[in-house]
C-alpha positions in Angstrom: 15.3 -35.2 16.6 19.0 -35.9 16.0 20.7 -38.7 17.8 23.3 -38.0 20.6 26.1 -39.2 18.3 25.1 -36.7 15.6 25.0 -33.9 18.2 28.4 -34.9 19.5 29.9 -34.7 16.0 28.4 -31.3 15.6 29.9 -30.1 18.8 33.4 -31.3 17.8 33.1 -29.2 14.6 32.6 -26.1 16.6 36.0 -26.3 18.1 37.0 -25.3 21.7 34.2 -27.3 23.3 33.5 -31.0 23.5 32.4 -33.9 25.7 34.7 -36.1 27.8 34.9 -39.6 26.2 33.6 -41.3 29.3 30.6 -39.0 29.7 29.7 -39.5 26.0 29.9 -43.3 26.3 27.7 -43.2 29.4 25.1 -41.0 27.7 25.0 -43.3 24.7 24.6 -46.4 26.9 21.9 -44.7 28.9 20.2 -43.6 25.7 20.2 -47.1 24.2 18.9 -48.6 27.5 16.1 -45.9 27.6 15.1 -46.5 24.0 14.9 -50.2 24.5 12.7 -49.7 27.6 10.4 -47.4 25.7 10.2 -50.0 22.9 9.4 -52.9 25.2 6.9 -50.9 27.2 5.0 -49.3 24.4 5.3 -51.1 21.1 5.6 -54.8 22.0 2.3 -56.7 21.9 2.4 -57.3 25.6 3.4 -53.7 26.3 1.0 -51.2 27.8 1.2 -47.5 26.9 2.1 -45.6 30.0 1.2 -42.0 30.7 3.8 -39.3 31.2 3.9 -36.6 33.9 4.8 -34.0 31.3 1.6 -31.9 30.9 2.1 -31.6 27.2 1.4 -35.3 26.9 -0.8 -35.9 29.9 -4.1 -36.1 27.9 -5.5 -39.6 27.3 -5.1 -39.3 23.6 -1.3 -39.5 23.9 -1.5 -42.9 25.7 -4.5 -44.2 23.8 -2.4 -45.4 20.8 1.1 -47.0 20.9 2.3 -44.7 18.1 1.6 -41.5 20.0 2.8 -42.9 23.3 6.1 -44.0 21.6 6.5 -40.6 20.0 6.1 -38.7 23.2 8.3 -41.0 25.3 11.1 -41.0 22.7 10.9 -37.2 22.4 11.3 -36.9 26.2 14.2 -39.4 26.2 16.0 -37.4 23.4 15.4 -34.2 25.4 16.9 -35.6 28.6 19.9 -36.9 26.7 20.6 -33.7 24.9 20.4 -31.7 28.2 22.7 -34.2 29.7 25.2 -33.6 26.9 24.9 -29.8 27.4 25.6 -30.3 31.1 28.7 -32.4 30.4 30.3 -30.0 28.0 33.9 -29.1 28.6 33.8 -25.3 28.2 33.7 -22.1 30.3 30.5 -21.5 32.3 29.1 -18.9 30.0 29.5 -21.0 26.9 27.9 -24.0 28.7 25.0 -21.8 29.7 24.6 -20.5 26.1 24.7 -24.1 24.7 22.1 -25.3 27.3 19.8 -22.3 26.5 20.0 -23.1 22.8 19.4 -26.8 23.3 16.4 -26.0 25.5 14.9 -23.7 22.8 15.4 -26.3 20.2 14.0 -29.1 22.4 10.9 -27.1 23.3 10.3 -26.1 19.7 10.7 -29.7 18.5 8.0 -31.1 20.8 5.5 -33.3 18.8 2.7 -31.5 20.7 3.5 -28.4 18.6 2.6 -29.9 15.3 -0.9 -30.8 14.0 0.4 -33.9 12.2 1.8 -35.3 15.4 -0.7 -34.1 18.0 -3.5 -36.6 18.6 -5.4 -34.1 20.9 -5.6 -31.5 18.1 -6.5 -34.1 15.5 -9.3 -35.5 17.6 -10.8 -32.1 18.2 -10.6 -31.3 14.5 -12.6 -34.4 13.7 -15.1 -33.8 16.4 -15.7 -30.2 15.3 -15.7 -31.1 11.6 -12.7 -28.9 11.1 -14.1 -25.9 12.9 -11.3 -25.9 15.5 -8.8 -25.6 12.7 -10.7 -22.8 11.0 -10.9 -20.9 14.3 -7.2 -21.5 14.9 -6.3 -20.1 11.5 -8.4 -17.0 12.2 -6.6 -16.5 15.5 -3.3 -17.0 13.9 -4.1 -14.3 11.3 -5.3 -12.0 14.1 -2.0 -12.4 15.9 0.0 -11.9 12.8 -1.8 -8.6 12.3 -1.4 -7.4 15.9 2.3 -8.4 15.9 2.4 -10.7 18.9 1.1 -14.0 20.2 -2.2 -13.7 22.2 -1.7 -15.0 25.8 -5.1 -13.9 27.0 -8.4 -12.4 25.7 -7.2 -8.9 25.3 -10.6 -7.6 24.5 -11.7 -8.3 28.0 -9.5 -5.5 29.5 -9.1 -1.8 29.2 -6.6 0.3 31.1 -8.6 2.6 33.4 -11.8 0.6 33.1 -11.0 -2.8 34.7 -7.3 -2.6 35.3 -5.4 0.3 36.8 -8.6 1.5 38.5 -7.4 2.9 41.8 -8.8 6.4 42.0 -6.3 9.3 41.6 -5.1 12.1 39.4 -2.2 13.1 37.2 -0.6 16.1 38.9 2.4 16.6 36.7 3.7 15.5 33.3 6.7 16.1 31.1 8.1 14.3 28.1 9.4 11.4 30.3 6.6 10.6 32.8 3.3 11.5 34.4 3.2 11.7 38.2 0.1 10.2 39.6 -1.3 11.0 43.1 -3.9 8.6 44.5 -7.0 9.6 46.5 -6.6 8.8 50.2 -8.7 5.9 51.6 -8.2 7.0 55.2 -9.1 10.1 57.1 -5.5 10.6 58.1 -2.3 9.9 56.2 1.4 9.7 57.1 3.1 13.1 56.7 5.9 11.6 54.6 4.5 10.4 51.2 5.4 7.2 49.4 6.9 7.6 45.9 6.8 4.5 43.7 9.2 4.2 40.7 8.1 1.2 38.6 10.2 -0.4 35.8 10.3 1.6 32.6 10.5 -1.6 30.5 6.8 -2.2 31.1 3.8 -0.4 32.5 3.2 0.6 36.1 -0.2 -1.0 36.4 1.3 -4.4 37.3 1.2 -2.7 40.7 -2.5 -1.9 40.2 -4.2 -4.7 38.3 -7.4 -5.3 40.2 -8.5 -3.8 43.5 -7.9 -7.0 45.3 -4.3 -7.5 44.1 -3.2 -3.9 43.8 0.0 -3.0 45.8 -0.8 0.7 45.1 -4.3 0.4 46.6 -2.9 -1.6 49.6 -0.4 1.2 50.4 -3.1 3.8 50.1 -5.3 1.8 52.4 -2.5 1.6 54.9 -2.6 5.3 55.2 0.2 6.4 52.9 -0.1 9.4 50.5 1.0 7.6 47.4 2.7 9.0 44.3 3.6 6.8 41.3 5.7 7.5 38.2 3.9 6.5 35.0 6.5 6.3 32.2 6.0 7.7 28.8 6.0 5.0 26.2 8.9 6.2 24.1 8.3 7.2 20.5 10.7 8.8 18.0 10.8 12.1 19.9 12.5 10.3 22.8 14.7 8.0 20.7 18.0 9.9 21.5 17.4 10.3 25.2 20.0 9.0 27.7 20.2 7.3 31.1 21.1 10.7 32.6 17.9 12.2 31.1 15.8 9.5 32.9 17.6 10.0 36.2 17.5 13.9 36.2 14.3 14.6 34.4 12.2 11.7 35.7 13.4 10.1 38.9 14.9 13.1 40.6 12.1 15.3 39.3 9.5 13.0 40.8 11.3 13.0 44.1 11.3 16.8 44.2 7.6 16.9 43.2 6.6 14.5 45.9 8.5 16.6 48.4 7.0 19.9 47.1 3.4 18.7 46.8 3.3 17.0 50.2 5.3 19.7 52.0 7.6 17.1 53.5 11.4 17.4 53.3 11.7 13.6 53.5 9.7 11.0 51.6 9.6 7.2 51.5 10.6 5.6 48.2 10.0 2.3 46.4 11.6 1.0 43.2 10.6 -2.2 41.4 13.0 -4.1 39.1 14.9 -1.6 36.9 12.8 1.0 38.7 14.8 0.1 41.8 18.1 0.6 39.9 16.9 3.9 38.6 15.7 5.0 42.1 19.0 4.0 43.8 21.0 5.8 41.1 18.9 9.0 41.6 19.4 8.9 45.3 23.1 8.4 44.8 23.2 11.5 42.5 21.3 13.5 45.1 23.7 12.3 47.9 26.6 13.5 45.8 24.8 16.9 45.7 24.4 16.9 49.5 20.7 16.0 49.5 19.1 13.2 51.4 15.4 13.2 50.5 14.7 9.5 51.3 13.4 8.5 54.8 13.4 4.9 53.5 14.1 3.0 50.3 12.3 -0.2 49.3 13.7 -2.3 46.4 11.6 -5.0 44.9 13.4 -7.6 42.8 16.1 -5.1 41.8 19.8 -5.4 41.0 22.5 -3.0 42.3 25.3 -5.6 41.9 25.0 -7.3 38.5 27.5 -10.1 39.3 24.7 -12.8 39.2 22.1 -12.0 36.6 21.1 -15.6 35.9 19.9 -16.6 32.4 20.0 -13.0 31.0 23.8 -13.2 31.3 23.9 -15.4 28.2 22.8 -12.5 26.0 25.5 -10.1 27.2 29.1 -9.8 26.0 31.2 -7.1 24.5 30.2 -8.0 20.9 26.4 -8.0 21.6 26.6 -4.7 23.5 28.7 -3.0 20.9 26.3 -4.1 18.2 23.4 -2.5 20.2 25.4 0.7 20.6 26.1 0.9 16.8 22.5 0.1 15.8 20.2 1.8 18.4 22.7 3.6 20.8 24.4 6.9 20.6 27.0 5.5 18.2 24.4 4.7 15.6 24.0 6.8 12.5 21.2 8.9 13.8 22.6 9.2 17.3 20.0 6.8 18.7 16.8 4.9 17.9 14.2 2.9 19.8 14.4 -0.5 21.3 11.0 -1.8 20.4 8.8 -3.2 23.2 7.9 -6.3 21.2 11.6 -7.3 21.1 11.8 -7.1 24.9 8.5 -9.0 25.3 9.6 -11.8 23.0 13.0 -12.2 24.7 11.3 -12.5 28.1 8.7 -15.0 26.8 11.4 -17.3 25.4 13.0 -17.5 28.8 10.0 -19.7 29.6 9.0 -20.9 26.1 6.8 -23.8 27.0 4.6 -21.7 29.4 4.6 -18.4 27.4 5.0 -19.5 23.8 4.3 -23.1 22.7 1.4 -23.5 25.2 -0.4 -20.8 23.3 0.6 -21.9 19.8 -1.0 -25.3 20.6 -4.1 -23.9 22.3 -4.8 -21.0 20.0 -3.9 -22.4 16.6 -3.9 -26.2 16.7 -7.0 -26.5 18.9 -8.8 -23.2 18.1 -9.2 -22.3 21.8 -9.4 -18.7 22.9 -7.2 -18.1 25.9 -9.2 -17.0 29.0 -9.0 -13.5 30.4 -6.1 -13.0 32.7 -5.1 -9.5 33.9 -1.5 -10.3 34.4 -1.0 -11.7 30.9 -2.9 -8.7 29.5 -0.3 -6.5 31.2 2.5 -8.8 30.0 1.5 -8.2 26.3 1.2 -4.4 26.8 4.8 -3.6 25.9 6.8 -0.4 26.0 9.6 1.1 23.9 12.9 2.4 25.3 15.3 5.0 23.9 18.4 3.2 22.5 21.1 5.4 24.1 19.4 5.0 27.6 19.1 1.2 27.1 22.7 0.9 25.9 24.2 2.8 28.8 22.3 0.6 31.2 23.4 -2.6 29.3 27.1 -1.7 29.3 27.5 -0.2 32.7 25.4 -2.7 34.6 25.0 -6.1 32.9 28.4 -6.0 31.1 30.8 -4.1 33.2 29.0 -4.0 36.5 30.2 -0.5 37.4 27.2 0.7 39.3 28.3 -1.1 42.5 31.8 0.5 42.4 32.2 3.8 44.3 33.1 6.6 42.0 33.3 4.4 38.9 30.4 6.1 37.1 29.4 9.7 36.5 25.7 10.3 36.3 24.1 13.7 35.8 27.5 15.3 36.3 28.1 13.5 39.7 30.4 10.6 40.6 28.1 8.3 42.4 28.6 5.9 45.3 25.6 3.7 46.3 27.3 2.9 49.6 26.7 6.5 50.7 22.9 6.0 50.6 22.2 5.8 54.3 18.4 5.5 54.2 17.0 2.4 55.8 16.4 -0.2 53.1 13.8 -3.0 52.7 15.1 -5.4 50.1 12.7 -8.0 48.6 13.5 -10.8 46.2 11.5 -13.8 44.8 12.9 -17.2 45.3 12.0 -18.5 41.8 12.8 -15.3 39.9 14.5 -16.0 36.6 14.9 -12.3 35.7 16.4 -11.1 38.9 17.7 -14.2 40.7 17.3 -13.8 44.4 20.9 -14.4 45.2 21.8 -11.5 42.9 19.3 -9.3 44.6 20.7 -10.3 47.9 24.1 -8.8 46.9 22.6 -5.3 47.5 22.9 -6.0 51.2 26.7 -5.7 50.8 26.5 -2.4 49.0 24.1 -0.3 51.0 25.3 0.7 54.5 22.2 1.9 56.2 19.9 -0.4 58.2 18.7 -3.2 55.9 16.0 -5.8 56.0 16.0 -8.6 53.5 12.9 -10.6 52.8 12.5 -13.5 50.4 9.2 -14.4 48.8 8.0 -17.5 47.1 7.3 -17.8 43.4 8.7 -15.6 40.5 9.5 -12.1 39.4 5.8 -10.9 39.2 3.7 -13.5 41.1 6.1 -13.2 44.1 5.6 -9.5 44.3 1.9 -9.3 43.5 0.8 -11.5 46.5 -1.9 -9.7 48.5 -2.5 -10.8 52.1 -6.2 -11.6 51.7 -5.4 -14.3 49.2 -3.4 -16.2 51.9 -1.1 -17.7 49.2 2.5 -18.6 49.1 5.0 -17.8 51.8 8.0 -15.7 52.6 11.3 -16.0 54.5 12.6 -13.6 57.1 16.0 -13.9 58.9 15.8 -15.0 62.5 18.2 -12.2 63.4 19.0 -8.8 61.8 22.3 -10.2 60.7 23.0 -10.3 57.0 25.6 -13.0 56.2 28.1 -12.6 53.3 26.2 -15.1 51.0 22.6 -15.6 50.1 22.8 -19.3 51.0 24.1 -18.5 54.5 21.2 -16.1 55.0 18.6 -18.7 53.9 20.1 -21.3 56.2 19.2 -19.1 59.2 15.9 -17.7 57.8 12.4 -18.8 58.9 9.5 -19.4 56.6 6.2 -17.6 57.3 2.9 -18.4 55.5 1.2 -15.8 53.3 2.2 -12.5 51.9 5.3 -10.4 52.6 3.1 -7.2 52.2 2.2 -7.1 55.9 5.8 -7.3 57.0 6.7 -4.5 54.6 3.8 -2.4 55.8 4.8 -2.8 59.4 8.4 -2.0 58.5 7.4 1.1 56.6 5.0 2.7 59.1 7.6 4.1 61.5 9.2 6.0 58.6 6.0 7.7 57.7 6.2 10.3 60.5 3.1 11.6 62.3 -0.3 11.2 60.8 -2.1 14.3 59.4 -5.4 15.1 57.9 -5.7 13.6 54.4 -5.6 16.1 51.6 -9.0 17.1 50.3 -7.8 17.5 46.7 -4.9 16.1 44.7 -1.7 18.1 44.0 -1.2 21.6 45.3 -1.9 25.2 44.4 1.0 25.1 41.9 0.5 21.5 40.7 -3.2 21.0 40.0 -4.8 17.8 38.7 -4.4 17.5 34.9 -6.6 14.4 34.3 -7.8 11.3 36.2 -5.5 8.4 36.9 -4.2 6.3 35.2 -3.6 9.1 32.7 -2.9 9.1 29.0 0.7 7.9 29.0 0.0 4.4 30.3 -2.6 3.9 27.5 -0.2 4.6 24.7 0.7 1.4 22.8 4.2 0.5 21.7 
């Protein structure tokens, strides 16, 4: 890796950004002191190789020889110094964030653990297996090249509809955008108002129905709700020119109407997850502008309505990058629109956590010849979806770039000027404390936009693991405000919140039940006379590959 001095000179050449002289001098002094300490500890005859808490170098092979120990410790010293330089940059906040992200990517890629010639663990295994581990690694590398993505789990262990997405139900409607699934009741009586779930369209709905024991869908059915779920069509060329308006009118609003019609209830409960929450809120705002209020309640899970604080994703967004998308895959492109490929989205999200989701598997799969174990969540993570370019570009510009969705009357969707503040349905707002895709402070900003009764709950862990946290597992915790008050800032809310052990699901279920209405006999068959079952859940659409 380059020295701090070399990096400093490179930054000067960029112009407009640089390091304060005092900060650079301190970083260099700390670096020299750190390098001397490593030398004395590891390489001198009296020195004793010390282990490192970094899991990449935690195996005994790294500390068994002075050379490997020195390599690992000097790498970590270089990494700390470079990140220190990124933090001390004199530049605007967005530039600093971009530099830090680039430095992190380079640091993680440059780890000696990623290279056979520098990794004593991989070398030892190759010797012990007489080269078989390397042969297996090369076969696995070729397999991943052919399939077009890095294997994070044993994908052969799973099949949608066989051992993931297994909650019993039926497809009761389909069009070119989605299938509507209705799930078979697990109780003799159900609440008269059904629950409609709108999952994100950037990946597949069965994250909410992985296994019976961690399925939010099955949990809701078991709590006595008549559950409908939108299963998005994996966009192909026939949808390449579709727009945000198409997804709101022909998918979200259509699903709301179908849930009302099939259940016979004028009001329904609604839930949106991630971008599904943004889509749901937009649809309800359009209906509000038309004088319709179908939602008895609205649950938003890790969703943005105000895009002021989008965390790490903000580094990818500026006028130039959005304009480039509009001219290549958006409505301004030569063909009027093309697809955003699912693999591109998956790769972007993986490199937000490169050590965990990229290099960890490069080392295990290819250098050590290990097959990753079966893991349902990682199987889902690799099952990507495509999006229509015009739809994606509208979303990118009007939310992440210009943040117009929160402004009353700033956007026209489906022919209506929308105002999210006019949605009066009681709202349950959930965020995950360690979410790097929807930072919880950004999700909290929804409390200032919506004007109905609101309940905000914060869960432990990240974007997916925080949401998929069934009560029976008795894992993690969640925070609930000691009072119903919602302070102006997320930090002020957390300061008065109380931590509770276990899952937030039970709190949500108790909140939702009063909005379900009276209990009625569970339907004996899915759908209705007009909307009959087409095929068993999970349906065809979710099985289509990107």
